N, CA, C, O and the ligand as a Tripos MOL2 file, in Angstrom:
@<TRIPOS>MOLECULE
protein
  261   259    66     0     0
PROTEIN
NO_CHARGES

@<TRIPOS>ATOM
      1 N         -70.1130  -50.1190   32.9410 N.3       1 MET1
      2 CA        -70.5810  -51.4890   32.7050 C.3       1 MET1
      3 C         -71.9070  -51.7180   33.4310 C.2       1 MET1
      4 O         -72.0620  -51.3840   34.6060 O.2       1 MET1
      5 N         -72.8230  -52.2790   32.7210 N.am      2 GLU2
      6 CA        -74.1510  -52.5010   33.2800 C.3       2 GLU2
      7 C         -74.5210  -53.9520   33.0650 C.2       2 GLU2
      8 O         -74.3060  -54.5060   31.9870 O.2       2 GLU2
      9 N         -75.0790  -54.5640   34.0950 N.am      3 GLU3
     10 CA        -75.4520  -55.9600   33.9630 C.3       3 GLU3
     11 C         -76.7490  -56.0720   33.1790 C.2       3 GLU3
     12 O         -77.7040  -55.3340   33.4200 O.2       3 GLU3
     13 N         -76.7660  -56.9910   32.2530 N.am      4 TYR4
     14 CA        -77.9630  -57.2080   31.4590 C.3       4 TYR4
     15 C         -78.2860  -58.6940   31.4770 C.2       4 TYR4
     16 O         -77.4120  -59.5300   31.2480 O.2       4 TYR4
     17 N         -79.5170  -59.0110   31.7430 N.am      5 ILE5
     18 CA        -79.9100  -60.4150   31.8190 C.3       5 ILE5
     19 C         -80.4240  -60.8600   30.4600 C.2       5 ILE5
     20 O         -81.3350  -60.2560   29.8930 O.2       5 ILE5
     21 N         -79.8290  -61.9130   29.9550 N.am      6 CYS6
     22 CA        -80.2600  -62.4620   28.6700 C.3       6 CYS6
     23 C         -81.7040  -62.9730   28.7760 C.2       6 CYS6
     24 O         -82.0260  -63.7340   29.6880 O.2       6 CYS6
     25 N         -82.5650  -62.5580   27.8530 N.am      7 PRO7
     26 CA        -83.9600  -63.0050   27.9180 C.3       7 PRO7
     27 C         -84.1380  -64.4850   27.5820 C.2       7 PRO7
     28 O         -85.1940  -65.0610   27.8420 O.2       7 PRO7
     29 N         -83.1040  -65.0980   27.0060 N.am      8 HIS8
     30 CA        -83.2370  -66.4940   26.5830 C.3       8 HIS8
     31 C         -82.7330  -67.4700   27.6420 C.2       8 HIS8
     32 O         -83.4160  -68.4400   27.9700 O.2       8 HIS8
     33 N         -81.5140  -67.2100   28.1890 N.am      9 CYS9
     34 CA        -80.9350  -68.1700   29.1220 C.3       9 CYS9
     35 C         -80.7660  -67.5960   30.5200 C.2       9 CYS9
     36 O         -80.3060  -68.2900   31.4280 O.2       9 CYS9
     37 N         -81.1410  -66.3130   30.7000 N.am     10 GLN10
     38 CA        -81.1270  -65.6550   32.0200 C.3      10 GLN10
     39 C         -79.7210  -65.4980   32.5790 C.2      10 GLN10
     40 O         -79.5660  -65.3290   33.7880 O.2      10 GLN10
     41 N         -78.7110  -65.5480   31.7540 N.am     11 ASN11
     42 CA        -77.3580  -65.3030   32.2260 C.3      11 ASN11
     43 C         -77.0350  -63.8150   32.1380 C.2      11 ASN11
     44 O         -77.4910  -63.1340   31.2200 O.2      11 ASN11
     45 N         -76.2450  -63.3030   33.0970 N.am     12 PRO12
     46 CA        -75.9130  -61.8760   33.0610 C.3      12 PRO12
     47 C         -74.8330  -61.5700   32.0290 C.2      12 PRO12
     48 O         -73.8250  -62.2720   31.9510 O.2      12 PRO12
     49 N         -75.0470  -60.5170   31.2350 N.am     13 ILE13
     50 CA        -74.0740  -60.0570   30.2520 C.3      13 ILE13
     51 C         -73.5110  -58.7380   30.7540 C.2      13 ILE13
     52 O         -74.2720  -57.8230   31.0670 O.2      13 ILE13
     53 N         -72.1940  -58.6270   30.8370 N.am     14 TYR14
     54 CA        -71.5770  -57.4200   31.3540 C.3      14 TYR14
     55 C         -71.0190  -56.5350   30.2410 C.2      14 TYR14
     56 O         -70.5790  -55.4150   30.5010 O.2      14 TYR14
     57 N         -71.0340  -57.0260   29.0140 N.am     15 ASP15
     58 CA        -70.5090  -56.2460   27.8960 C.3      15 ASP15
     59 C         -71.6030  -55.3330   27.3540 C.2      15 ASP15
     60 O         -72.6360  -55.7970   26.8710 O.2      15 ASP15
     61 N         -71.3570  -54.0170   27.4430 N.am     16 ASP16
     62 CA        -72.3680  -53.0510   27.0020 C.3      16 ASP16
     63 C         -72.6010  -53.1000   25.4990 C.2      16 ASP16
     64 O         -73.7070  -52.8320   25.0300 O.2      16 ASP16
     65 N         -71.5730  -53.4370   24.7510 N.am     17 ASP17
     66 CA        -71.6940  -53.4000   23.2980 C.3      17 ASP17
     67 C         -72.0760  -54.7430   22.7030 C.2      17 ASP17
     68 O         -72.2340  -54.8640   21.4880 O.2      17 ASP17
     69 N         -72.2260  -55.7560   23.5530 N.am     18 ALA18
     70 CA        -72.5420  -57.0800   23.0370 C.3      18 ALA18
     71 C         -73.9460  -57.0970   22.4440 C.2      18 ALA18
     72 O         -74.9030  -56.6580   23.0820 O.2      18 ALA18
     73 N         -74.0620  -57.5970   21.2450 N.am     19 LEU19
     74 CA        -75.3660  -57.7240   20.6010 C.3      19 LEU19
     75 C         -75.8840  -59.1460   20.6980 C.2      19 LEU19
     76 O         -77.0860  -59.3920   20.5950 O.2      19 LEU19
     77 N         -74.9510  -60.0930   20.9010 N.am     20 LEU20
     78 CA        -75.3360  -61.4950   21.0280 C.3      20 LEU20
     79 C         -74.9660  -61.9880   22.4230 C.2      20 LEU20
     80 O         -73.9690  -61.5570   23.0010 O.2      20 LEU20
     81 N         -75.7740  -62.8890   22.9500 N.am     21 CYS21
     82 CA        -75.5060  -63.4780   24.2510 C.3      21 CYS21
     83 C         -74.2590  -64.3590   24.1710 C.2      21 CYS21
     84 O         -74.0830  -65.1240   23.2230 O.2      21 CYS21
     85 N         -73.3860  -64.2350   25.1980 N.am     22 HIS22
     86 CA        -72.1640  -65.0360   25.2080 C.3      22 HIS22
     87 C         -72.4470  -66.5040   25.5130 C.2      22 HIS22
     88 O         -71.6390  -67.3830   25.2170 O.2      22 HIS22
     89 N         -73.5990  -66.7460   26.1050 N.am     23 PHE23
     90 CA        -73.8870  -68.0960   26.6060 C.3      23 PHE23
     91 C         -74.7100  -68.9100   25.6180 C.2      23 PHE23
     92 O         -74.3930  -70.0710   25.3580 O.2      23 PHE23
     93 N         -75.7610  -68.3150   25.0640 N.am     24 CYS24
     94 CA        -76.6280  -69.0810   24.1620 C.3      24 CYS24
     95 C         -76.5710  -68.5740   22.7280 C.2      24 CYS24
     96 O         -77.1170  -69.2140   21.8300 O.2      24 CYS24
     97 N         -75.9080  -67.4140   22.4900 N.am     25 GLY25
     98 CA        -75.7440  -66.9180   21.1350 C.3      25 GLY25
     99 C         -76.9600  -66.2100   20.5670 C.2      25 GLY25
    100 O         -76.9510  -65.7910   19.4100 O.2      25 GLY25
    101 N         -78.0120  -66.0720   21.3740 N.am     26 GLU26
    102 CA        -79.2050  -65.3680   20.8990 C.3      26 GLU26
    103 C         -78.9660  -63.8600   20.9230 C.2      26 GLU26
    104 O         -78.1790  -63.3690   21.7320 O.2      26 GLU26
    105 N         -79.6320  -63.1360   20.0510 N.am     27 SER27
    106 CA        -79.4790  -61.6870   20.0340 C.3      27 SER27
    107 C         -80.1810  -61.0890   21.2500 C.2      27 SER27
    108 O         -81.2490  -61.5430   21.6600 O.2      27 SER27
    109 N         -79.5460  -60.0470   21.8200 N.am     28 LEU28
    110 CA        -80.0910  -59.4010   23.0090 C.3      28 LEU28
    111 C         -81.0060  -58.2630   22.5870 C.2      28 LEU28
    112 O         -80.6320  -57.4080   21.7850 O.2      28 LEU28
    113 N         -82.1860  -58.2700   23.1320 N.am     29 HIS29
    114 CA        -83.1190  -57.1800   22.8430 C.3      29 HIS29
    115 C         -83.0270  -56.1740   23.9780 C.2      29 HIS29
    116 O         -83.6620  -56.3260   25.0210 O.2      29 HIS29
    117 N         -82.2270  -55.1510   23.7530 N.am     30 ARG30
    118 CA        -82.0400  -54.1370   24.7850 C.3      30 ARG30
    119 C         -82.9650  -52.9590   24.4980 C.2      30 ARG30
    120 O         -82.8220  -52.2960   23.4710 O.2      30 ARG30
    121 N         -83.8940  -52.6980   25.3780 N.am     31 PRO31
    122 CA        -84.8240  -51.6030   25.1320 C.3      31 PRO31
    123 C         -84.1500  -50.2360   25.1900 C.2      31 PRO31
    124 O         -84.3750  -49.3990   24.3150 O.2      31 PRO31
    125 N         -83.3240  -49.9980   26.2140 N.am     32 GLY32
    126 CA        -82.7060  -48.6800   26.3810 C.3      32 GLY32
    127 C         -81.4860  -48.5150   25.5080 C.2      32 GLY32
    128 O         -81.4080  -47.6130   24.6740 O.2      32 GLY32
    129 N         -80.5310  -49.4100   25.7190 N.am     33 LYS33
    130 CA        -79.2620  -49.3270   25.0050 C.3      33 LYS33
    131 C         -79.4480  -49.5330   23.5150 C.2      33 LYS33
    132 O         -78.8260  -48.8460   22.7050 O.2      33 LYS33
    133 N         -80.2960  -50.4690   23.1540 N.am     34 GLY34
    134 CA        -80.5190  -50.7650   21.7450 C.3      34 GLY34
    135 C         -81.0920  -49.5730   21.0100 C.2      34 GLY34
    136 O         -80.7490  -49.3090   19.8570 O.2      34 GLY34
    137 N         -81.9720  -48.8520   21.6950 N.am     35 PHE35
    138 CA        -82.5710  -47.6670   21.0890 C.3      35 PHE35
    139 C         -81.4960  -46.6370   20.7830 C.2      35 PHE35
    140 O         -81.4810  -46.0490   19.7020 O.2      35 PHE35
    141 N         -80.5800  -46.4160   21.7540 N.am     36 LEU36
    142 CA        -79.5210  -45.4350   21.5610 C.3      36 LEU36
    143 C         -78.6010  -45.8380   20.4210 C.2      36 LEU36
    144 O         -78.2160  -44.9990   19.6060 O.2      36 LEU36
    145 N         -78.2520  -47.1000   20.3580 N.am     37 SER37
    146 CA        -77.3500  -47.5290   19.2970 C.3      37 SER37
    147 C         -78.0600  -47.5150   17.9510 C.2      37 SER37
    148 O         -77.4220  -47.3560   16.9110 O.2      37 SER37
    149 N         -79.3930  -47.6820   17.9700 N.am     38 ASN38
    150 CA        -80.1390  -47.5720   16.7230 C.3      38 ASN38
    151 C         -80.0850  -46.1540   16.1900 C.2      38 ASN38
    152 O         -79.9750  -45.9470   14.9810 O.2      38 ASN38
    153 N         -80.1630  -45.1630   17.0910 N.am     39 ILE39
    154 CA        -80.0750  -43.7660   16.6660 C.3      39 ILE39
    155 C         -78.7070  -43.5020   16.0580 C.2      39 ILE39
    156 O         -78.5870  -42.8900   14.9960 O.2      39 ILE39
    157 N         -77.6700  -43.9800   16.7560 N.am     40 LYS40
    158 CA        -76.3100  -43.8010   16.2460 C.3      40 LYS40
    159 C         -76.1680  -44.4470   14.8740 C.2      40 LYS40
    160 O         -75.5540  -43.8840   13.9670 O.2      40 LYS40
    161 N         -76.7520  -45.6510   14.7360 N.am     41 TYR41
    162 CA        -76.6490  -46.3770   13.4750 C.3      41 TYR41
    163 C         -77.3610  -45.6330   12.3590 C.2      41 TYR41
    164 O         -76.8390  -45.5440   11.2480 O.2      41 TYR41
    165 N         -78.5570  -45.0900   12.6360 N.am     42 SER42
    166 CA        -79.2980  -44.4080   11.5840 C.3      42 SER42
    167 C         -78.6350  -43.0850   11.2270 C.2      42 SER42
    168 O         -78.6800  -42.6540   10.0750 O.2      42 SER42
    169 N         -78.0060  -42.4270   12.2350 N.am     43 GLU43
    170 CA        -77.2660  -41.2070   11.9250 C.3      43 GLU43
    171 C         -76.1290  -41.5100   10.9660 C.2      43 GLU43
    172 O         -75.8650  -40.7570   10.0280 O.2      43 GLU43
    173 N         -75.4630  -42.6250   11.2200 N.am     44 HIS44
    174 CA        -74.3880  -43.0640   10.3380 C.3      44 HIS44
    175 C         -74.9130  -43.2810    8.9180 C.2      44 HIS44
    176 O         -74.2630  -42.9080    7.9420 O.2      44 HIS44
    177 N         -76.0950  -43.8870    8.8170 N.am     45 ARG45
    178 CA        -76.6950  -44.1500    7.5060 C.3      45 ARG45
    179 C         -77.0700  -42.8570    6.8130 C.2      45 ARG45
    180 O         -76.9160  -42.7300    5.5980 O.2      45 ARG45
    181 N         -77.5730  -41.8750    7.5950 N.am     46 VAL46
    182 CA        -77.9670  -40.5820    7.0220 C.3      46 VAL46
    183 C         -76.7500  -39.8850    6.4290 C.2      46 VAL46
    184 O         -76.8290  -39.3020    5.3470 O.2      46 VAL46
    185 N         -75.6090  -39.9480    7.1480 N.am     47 ILE47
    186 CA        -74.3800  -39.3220    6.6480 C.3      47 ILE47
    187 C         -73.9790  -39.9440    5.3150 C.2      47 ILE47
    188 O         -73.6250  -39.2380    4.3710 O.2      47 ILE47
    189 N         -74.0370  -41.2640    5.2490 N.am     48 TRP48
    190 CA        -73.6900  -41.9430    3.9970 C.3      48 TRP48
    191 C         -74.6760  -41.5890    2.8850 C.2      48 TRP48
    192 O         -74.2860  -41.4450    1.7260 O.2      48 TRP48
    193 N         -75.9510  -41.4500    3.2420 N.am     49 PHE49
    194 CA        -76.9810  -41.0980    2.2670 C.3      49 PHE49
    195 C         -76.6890  -39.7230    1.6810 C.2      49 PHE49
    196 O         -76.8030  -39.5230    0.4720 O.2      49 PHE49
    197 N         -76.3050  -38.7600    2.5530 N.am     50 PHE50
    198 CA        -76.0270  -37.4100    2.0860 C.3      50 PHE50
    199 C         -74.7750  -37.3870    1.2100 C.2      50 PHE50
    200 O         -74.7340  -36.6810    0.2020 O.2      50 PHE50
    201 N         -73.7630  -38.1520    1.5900 N.am     51 LEU51
    202 CA        -72.5520  -38.2300    0.7870 C.3      51 LEU51
    203 C         -72.8790  -38.7500   -0.6100 C.2      51 LEU51
    204 O         -72.4030  -38.2180   -1.6130 O.2      51 LEU51
    205 N         -73.6970  -39.7970   -0.6570 N.am     52 LEU52
    206 CA        -74.1060  -40.3870   -1.9230 C.3      52 LEU52
    207 C         -74.9410  -39.3970   -2.7220 C.2      52 LEU52
    208 O         -74.7900  -39.2760   -3.9380 O.2      52 LEU52
    209 N         -75.8350  -38.6830   -2.0130 N.am     53 PHE53
    210 CA        -76.7230  -37.7240   -2.6510 C.3      53 PHE53
    211 C         -75.9190  -36.6020   -3.3010 C.2      53 PHE53
    212 O         -76.1830  -36.2280   -4.4440 O.2      53 PHE53
    213 N         -74.9300  -36.0620   -2.5690 N.am     54 PHE54
    214 CA        -74.1500  -34.9530   -3.1030 C.3      54 PHE54
    215 C         -73.2210  -35.4260   -4.2200 C.2      54 PHE54
    216 O         -72.9480  -34.6860   -5.1660 O.2      54 PHE54
    217 N         -72.7480  -36.6410   -4.1050 N.am     55 ALA55
    218 CA        -71.9260  -37.1940   -5.1760 C.3      55 ALA55
    219 C         -72.7530  -37.3180   -6.4500 C.2      55 ALA55
    220 O         -72.2820  -37.0010   -7.5430 O.2      55 ALA55
    221 N         -73.9820  -37.7790   -6.2990 N.am     56 LEU56
    222 CA        -74.8870  -37.9190   -7.4340 C.3      56 LEU56
    223 C         -75.2440  -36.5450   -8.0000 C.2      56 LEU56
    224 O         -75.2930  -36.3570   -9.2160 O.2      56 LEU56
    225 N         -75.4950  -35.5800   -7.0950 N.am     57 LEU57
    226 CA        -75.8310  -34.2210   -7.4910 C.3      57 LEU57
    227 C         -74.6740  -33.6040   -8.2760 C.2      57 LEU57
    228 O         -74.8870  -32.9630   -9.3060 O.2      57 LEU57
    229 N         -73.4450  -33.8000   -7.7830 N.am     58 GLY58
    230 CA        -72.2660  -33.2980   -8.4680 C.3      58 GLY58
    231 C         -72.1190  -33.9270   -9.8460 C.2      58 GLY58
    232 O         -71.7600  -33.2630  -10.8180 O.2      58 GLY58
    233 N         -72.4020  -35.2070   -9.9020 N.am     59 PHE59
    234 CA        -72.3040  -35.9340  -11.1680 C.3      59 PHE59
    235 C         -73.3020  -35.3820  -12.1810 C.2      59 PHE59
    236 O         -72.9760  -35.2030  -13.3550 O.2      59 PHE59
    237 N         -74.5370  -35.1100  -11.7100 N.am     60 ILE60
    238 CA        -75.5910  -34.5820  -12.5720 C.3      60 ILE60
    239 C         -75.2220  -33.1690  -13.0440 C.2      60 ILE60
    240 O         -75.4020  -32.8330  -14.2150 O.2      60 ILE60
    241 N         -74.7060  -32.3480  -12.1250 N.am     61 LEU61
    242 CA        -74.3330  -30.9770  -12.4700 C.3      61 LEU61
    243 C         -73.2030  -30.9710  -13.4970 C.2      61 LEU61
    244 O         -73.2020  -30.1490  -14.4140 O.2      61 LEU61
    245 N         -72.2530  -31.8750  -13.3500 N.am     62 VAL62
    246 CA        -71.1380  -31.9730  -14.2890 C.3      62 VAL62
    247 C         -71.6610  -32.3480  -15.6700 C.2      62 VAL62
    248 O         -71.1630  -31.8510  -16.6810 O.2      62 VAL62
    249 N         -72.6490  -33.2110  -15.7150 N.am     63 ARG63
    250 CA        -73.2060  -33.6480  -17.0030 C.3      63 ARG63
    251 C         -74.0240  -32.5580  -17.6720 C.2      63 ARG63
    252 O         -74.0720  -32.4820  -18.8990 O.2      63 ARG63
    253 N         -74.6840  -31.6950  -16.8590 N.am     64 ILE64
    254 CA        -75.5260  -30.6140  -17.4130 C.3      64 ILE64
    255 C         -74.6410  -29.5190  -18.0160 C.2      64 ILE64
    256 O         -74.8750  -29.0580  -19.1330 O.2      64 ILE64
    257 N         -73.6100  -29.1100  -17.2440 N.am     65 PHE65
    258 CA        -72.7670  -28.0200  -17.7390 C.3      65 PHE65
    259 C         -71.5950  -28.5200  -18.5530 C.2      65 PHE65
    260 O         -70.7940  -27.7210  -19.0390 O.2      65 PHE65
    261 ZN        -78.4820  -66.1960   26.5230 Zn       66 ZN66
@<TRIPOS>BOND
     1     1     2 1
     2     2     3 1
     3     3     4 2
     4     3     5 am
     5     5     6 1
     6     6     7 1
     7     7     8 2
     8     7     9 am
     9     9    10 1
    10    10    11 1
    11    11    12 2
    12    11    13 am
    13    13    14 1
    14    14    15 1
    15    15    16 2
    16    15    17 am
    17    17    18 1
    18    18    19 1
    19    19    20 2
    20    19    21 am
    21    21    22 1
    22    22    23 1
    23    23    24 2
    24    23    25 am
    25    25    26 1
    26    26    27 1
    27    27    28 2
    28    27    29 am
    29    29    30 1
    30    30    31 1
    31    31    32 2
    32    31    33 am
    33    33    34 1
    34    34    35 1
    35    35    36 2
    36    35    37 am
    37    37    38 1
    38    38    39 1
    39    39    40 2
    40    39    41 am
    41    41    42 1
    42    42    43 1
    43    43    44 2
    44    43    45 am
    45    45    46 1
    46    46    47 1
    47    47    48 2
    48    47    49 am
    49    49    50 1
    50    50    51 1
    51    51    52 2
    52    51    53 am
    53    53    54 1
    54    54    55 1
    55    55    56 2
    56    55    57 am
    57    57    58 1
    58    58    59 1
    59    59    60 2
    60    59    61 am
    61    61    62 1
    62    62    63 1
    63    63    64 2
    64    63    65 am
    65    65    66 1
    66    66    67 1
    67    67    68 2
    68    67    69 am
    69    69    70 1
    70    70    71 1
    71    71    72 2
    72    71    73 am
    73    73    74 1
    74    74    75 1
    75    75    76 2
    76    75    77 am
    77    77    78 1
    78    78    79 1
    79    79    80 2
    80    79    81 am
    81    81    82 1
    82    82    83 1
    83    83    84 2
    84    83    85 am
    85    85    86 1
    86    86    87 1
    87    87    88 2
    88    87    89 am
    89    89    90 1
    90    90    91 1
    91    91    92 2
    92    91    93 am
    93    93    94 1
    94    94    95 1
    95    95    96 2
    96    95    97 am
    97    97    98 1
    98    98    99 1
    99    99   100 2
   100    99   101 am
   101   101   102 1
   102   102   103 1
   103   103   104 2
   104   103   105 am
   105   105   106 1
   106   106   107 1
   107   107   108 2
   108   107   109 am
   109   109   110 1
   110   110   111 1
   111   111   112 2
   112   111   113 am
   113   113   114 1
   114   114   115 1
   115   115   116 2
   116   115   117 am
   117   117   118 1
   118   118   119 1
   119   119   120 2
   120   119   121 am
   121   121   122 1
   122   122   123 1
   123   123   124 2
   124   123   125 am
   125   125   126 1
   126   126   127 1
   127   127   128 2
   128   127   129 am
   129   129   130 1
   130   130   131 1
   131   131   132 2
   132   131   133 am
   133   133   134 1
   134   134   135 1
   135   135   136 2
   136   135   137 am
   137   137   138 1
   138   138   139 1
   139   139   140 2
   140   139   141 am
   141   141   142 1
   142   142   143 1
   143   143   144 2
   144   143   145 am
   145   145   146 1
   146   146   147 1
   147   147   148 2
   148   147   149 am
   149   149   150 1
   150   150   151 1
   151   151   152 2
   152   151   153 am
   153   153   154 1
   154   154   155 1
   155   155   156 2
   156   155   157 am
   157   157   158 1
   158   158   159 1
   159   159   160 2
   160   159   161 am
   161   161   162 1
   162   162   163 1
   163   163   164 2
   164   163   165 am
   165   165   166 1
   166   166   167 1
   167   167   168 2
   168   167   169 am
   169   169   170 1
   170   170   171 1
   171   171   172 2
   172   171   173 am
   173   173   174 1
   174   174   175 1
   175   175   176 2
   176   175   177 am
   177   177   178 1
   178   178   179 1
   179   179   180 2
   180   179   181 am
   181   181   182 1
   182   182   183 1
   183   183   184 2
   184   183   185 am
   185   185   186 1
   186   186   187 1
   187   187   188 2
   188   187   189 am
   189   189   190 1
   190   190   191 1
   191   191   192 2
   192   191   193 am
   193   193   194 1
   194   194   195 1
   195   195   196 2
   196   195   197 am
   197   197   198 1
   198   198   199 1
   199   199   200 2
   200   199   201 am
   201   201   202 1
   202   202   203 1
   203   203   204 2
   204   203   205 am
   205   205   206 1
   206   206   207 1
   207   207   208 2
   208   207   209 am
   209   209   210 1
   210   210   211 1
   211   211   212 2
   212   211   213 am
   213   213   214 1
   214   214   215 1
   215   215   216 2
   216   215   217 am
   217   217   218 1
   218   218   219 1
   219   219   220 2
   220   219   221 am
   221   221   222 1
   222   222   223 1
   223   223   224 2
   224   223   225 am
   225   225   226 1
   226   226   227 1
   227   227   228 2
   228   227   229 am
   229   229   230 1
   230   230   231 1
   231   231   232 2
   232   231   233 am
   233   233   234 1
   234   234   235 1
   235   235   236 2
   236   235   237 am
   237   237   238 1
   238   238   239 1
   239   239   240 2
   240   239   241 am
   241   241   242 1
   242   242   243 1
   243   243   244 2
   244   243   245 am
   245   245   246 1
   246   246   247 1
   247   247   248 2
   248   247   249 am
   249   249   250 1
   250   250   251 1
   251   251   252 2
   252   251   253 am
   253   253   254 1
   254   254   255 1
   255   255   256 2
   256   255   257 am
   257   257   258 1
   258   258   259 1
   259   259   260 2
@<TRIPOS>SUBSTRUCTURE
     1 MET1         2 RESIDUE 1 A MET
     2 GLU2         6 RESIDUE 1 A GLU
     3 GLU3        10 RESIDUE 1 A GLU
     4 TYR4        14 RESIDUE 1 A TYR
     5 ILE5        18 RESIDUE 1 A ILE
     6 CYS6        22 RESIDUE 1 A CYS
     7 PRO7        26 RESIDUE 1 A PRO
     8 HIS8        30 RESIDUE 1 A HIS
     9 CYS9        34 RESIDUE 1 A CYS
    10 GLN10       38 RESIDUE 1 A GLN
    11 ASN11       42 RESIDUE 1 A ASN
    12 PRO12       46 RESIDUE 1 A PRO
    13 ILE13       50 RESIDUE 1 A ILE
    14 TYR14       54 RESIDUE 1 A TYR
    15 ASP15       58 RESIDUE 1 A ASP
    16 ASP16       62 RESIDUE 1 A ASP
    17 ASP17       66 RESIDUE 1 A ASP
    18 ALA18       70 RESIDUE 1 A ALA
    19 LEU19       74 RESIDUE 1 A LEU
    20 LEU20       78 RESIDUE 1 A LEU
    21 CYS21       82 RESIDUE 1 A CYS
    22 HIS22       86 RESIDUE 1 A HIS
    23 PHE23       90 RESIDUE 1 A PHE
    24 CYS24       94 RESIDUE 1 A CYS
    25 GLY25       98 RESIDUE 1 A GLY
    26 GLU26      102 RESIDUE 1 A GLU
    27 SER27      106 RESIDUE 1 A SER
    28 LEU28      110 RESIDUE 1 A LEU
    29 HIS29      114 RESIDUE 1 A HIS
    30 ARG30      118 RESIDUE 1 A ARG
    31 PRO31      122 RESIDUE 1 A PRO
    32 GLY32      126 RESIDUE 1 A GLY
    33 LYS33      130 RESIDUE 1 A LYS
    34 GLY34      134 RESIDUE 1 A GLY
    35 PHE35      138 RESIDUE 1 A PHE
    36 LEU36      142 RESIDUE 1 A LEU
    37 SER37      146 RESIDUE 1 A SER
    38 ASN38      150 RESIDUE 1 A ASN
    39 ILE39      154 RESIDUE 1 A ILE
    40 LYS40      158 RESIDUE 1 A LYS
    41 TYR41      162 RESIDUE 1 A TYR
    42 SER42      166 RESIDUE 1 A SER
    43 GLU43      170 RESIDUE 1 A GLU
    44 HIS44      174 RESIDUE 1 A HIS
    45 ARG45      178 RESIDUE 1 A ARG
    46 VAL46      182 RESIDUE 1 A VAL
    47 ILE47      186 RESIDUE 1 A ILE
    48 TRP48      190 RESIDUE 1 A TRP
    49 PHE49      194 RESIDUE 1 A PHE
    50 PHE50      198 RESIDUE 1 A PHE
    51 LEU51      202 RESIDUE 1 A LEU
    52 LEU52      206 RESIDUE 1 A LEU
    53 PHE53      210 RESIDUE 1 A PHE
    54 PHE54      214 RESIDUE 1 A PHE
    55 ALA55      218 RESIDUE 1 A ALA
    56 LEU56      222 RESIDUE 1 A LEU
    57 LEU57      226 RESIDUE 1 A LEU
    58 GLY58      230 RESIDUE 1 A GLY
    59 PHE59      234 RESIDUE 1 A PHE
    60 ILE60      238 RESIDUE 1 A ILE
    61 LEU61      242 RESIDUE 1 A LEU
    62 VAL62      246 RESIDUE 1 A VAL
    63 ARG63      250 RESIDUE 1 A ARG
    64 ILE64      254 RESIDUE 1 A ILE
    65 PHE65      258 RESIDUE 1 A PHE
    66 ZN66       261 GROUP 0 **** ****
């Protein structure tokens, strides 16, 4: 657990996964943590993209043969 100070109301947030401030409801702009979760999020998107791509590829191959 790491203390994070809300840039809007200056209250400390102790929830590492919180994206919104508990006090004022504004989104937290986390430079370090946010970057890491962005990587995780984009990796998740890439996996879905590849699944969709191969599904489409399979569909095209089935139609050709
Ligand atoms: Zn706040």
